[in-house]
N, C-alpha and C positions, 0 to 999 in steps of 0.2 A: 461399393459401400461409400456413402458420402459423410463428410464431417457433419456432426449434429450441432455442436456448440463449443464454446470455450467455457470450462467449468470455473476456473479461478486463476488468480495470479498469486504467487507465494512470495512473501517477504520475511526474511529472518531478522529478528530484533533481539536486543538484550533485555529490554524492559517491556514485557508483554502487557502489563496493566496500563502503562503510560501510552503504548501504541493503541490499545483498545479505546482508551479515553479520547485520544486525538481523533481517531477515525469515527467514533460516535459523534464528536463535535462537528465533524465534517458532514455527517448525515447518514453514515452506515449503521446498520443494526447488528448487534451481536447475535449471531444465529446459534452458536454453540462453542463450547470450550472443552478440550479433552487432552489426555495424555496419550501419545502415540508411542508405543514401545512393543518390543517383542521381535521374534525371529522373522515374522512376515514383513514387518516394516523395514527392517534392515535389508531384506532381500529386494524390496522395491527400490530403495535408495542406493544400495551398494555400500552402505556405511556400517553394516554389521550390527552389533548390539547398540541400538540407539534409544535415547529417551528424549522425547520432544513434546513440549506443551504447545498446543495450537489453539488458536481462536479463529473461527470462521465468521467473517463480517460480510453482510449482504447489503447491496444497494437497495434503496426504497422500492424500486420497480421489481425487485426479486430476480432480475436476469443476470446479475454479475456478483461475483464473490471475491473477497480478498482473504487469503489464508495467511495469518500471522503466526510465525513459529519461533519458539525460543528453545534452542538446543541445550539440553543439560548434559548429554553425552552423545556422540563425541563432541569435543570442544570445537568452536568455530575456527576455521583455518584461514579465512580471507575476509577482507573488509573493503567493499566497493562503495560505501555510502558517500564518500566525498569525491567520487569521480565526477569530472566535468560533464556537461551535457553532450559533448561529442565523443565520449568514451565508448569503446566497443562493448557489446553484450547488452543484457537486459538493463534498462536504465530507470524508467519511471513508469508510473501509472497515471492516467489522465481521468479526471472526473468532470462531468458537466454539472454546473451549479446554477441556481436561479439568479443569485445576486453575488457577483464576484467580490464586490467591496465589503458586503456584510460578512461573507464567508472569510475573507482575509482578516477582518477585525476579530471575528470569533476565534480563528485559529492562532492569531498572534498572541492571544491570551494563554495559549498552550506552548508558546515559544517558536511558532512558525516564522520563518524569515523569507521575504521576497528575494528571489535570485537575481532578477533583472528588473524589468518594469511590467506593469499591466499594459498590454498593447491591444489595439483594435485591428482585426484582420477584415478588411473590406467592410461590408455591412452585415457580416455573418457572425463574428465572434469577438469577444474580449477574452484574452488569454494571458496566463502567467505561469511561472514555475515558482514553487516555494520549497524550502527545506523544512521538513516536518520533524517528527520525533527521531532522534538519533541521526539527523542529517539526511533522512530519506528524501529523495527528489520526487515531488508530486506536481502534476500539472492540473490547472484549473481552467475551465472554459465556460463562458457564459454565452449562450445563443442569443443573438440579437434579432429583432424584427418580428 
């Protein structure tokens, strides 16, 4: 049996509305929003009695999704948002955009901050990292040519 696809990347946030607005400005569409709770959910995550509000964001091509989660119970136990780029574990999500400069301008209005510089890799990409809502690390890539 072969792997079919990657369904989504999950990110835990404190302010779900702000995260939704930020990723909408980036260009993702809100696919749905729901409360996830009950015995079945706790069995999947190993957290027991959990109450989580989620929002599923979809890329314009429909192939990728970002699941934003806000835990109401149990409380959040760790915070990796300010980890440096070379930290172990899951770190960032990268998006390809049409115009990196216009995207940066739009996202700066929502508080995004450039981590380093916008750099060009050969004749293939312009790339940068930004800190988005709640300090989340997000990569942006613009294909060239």
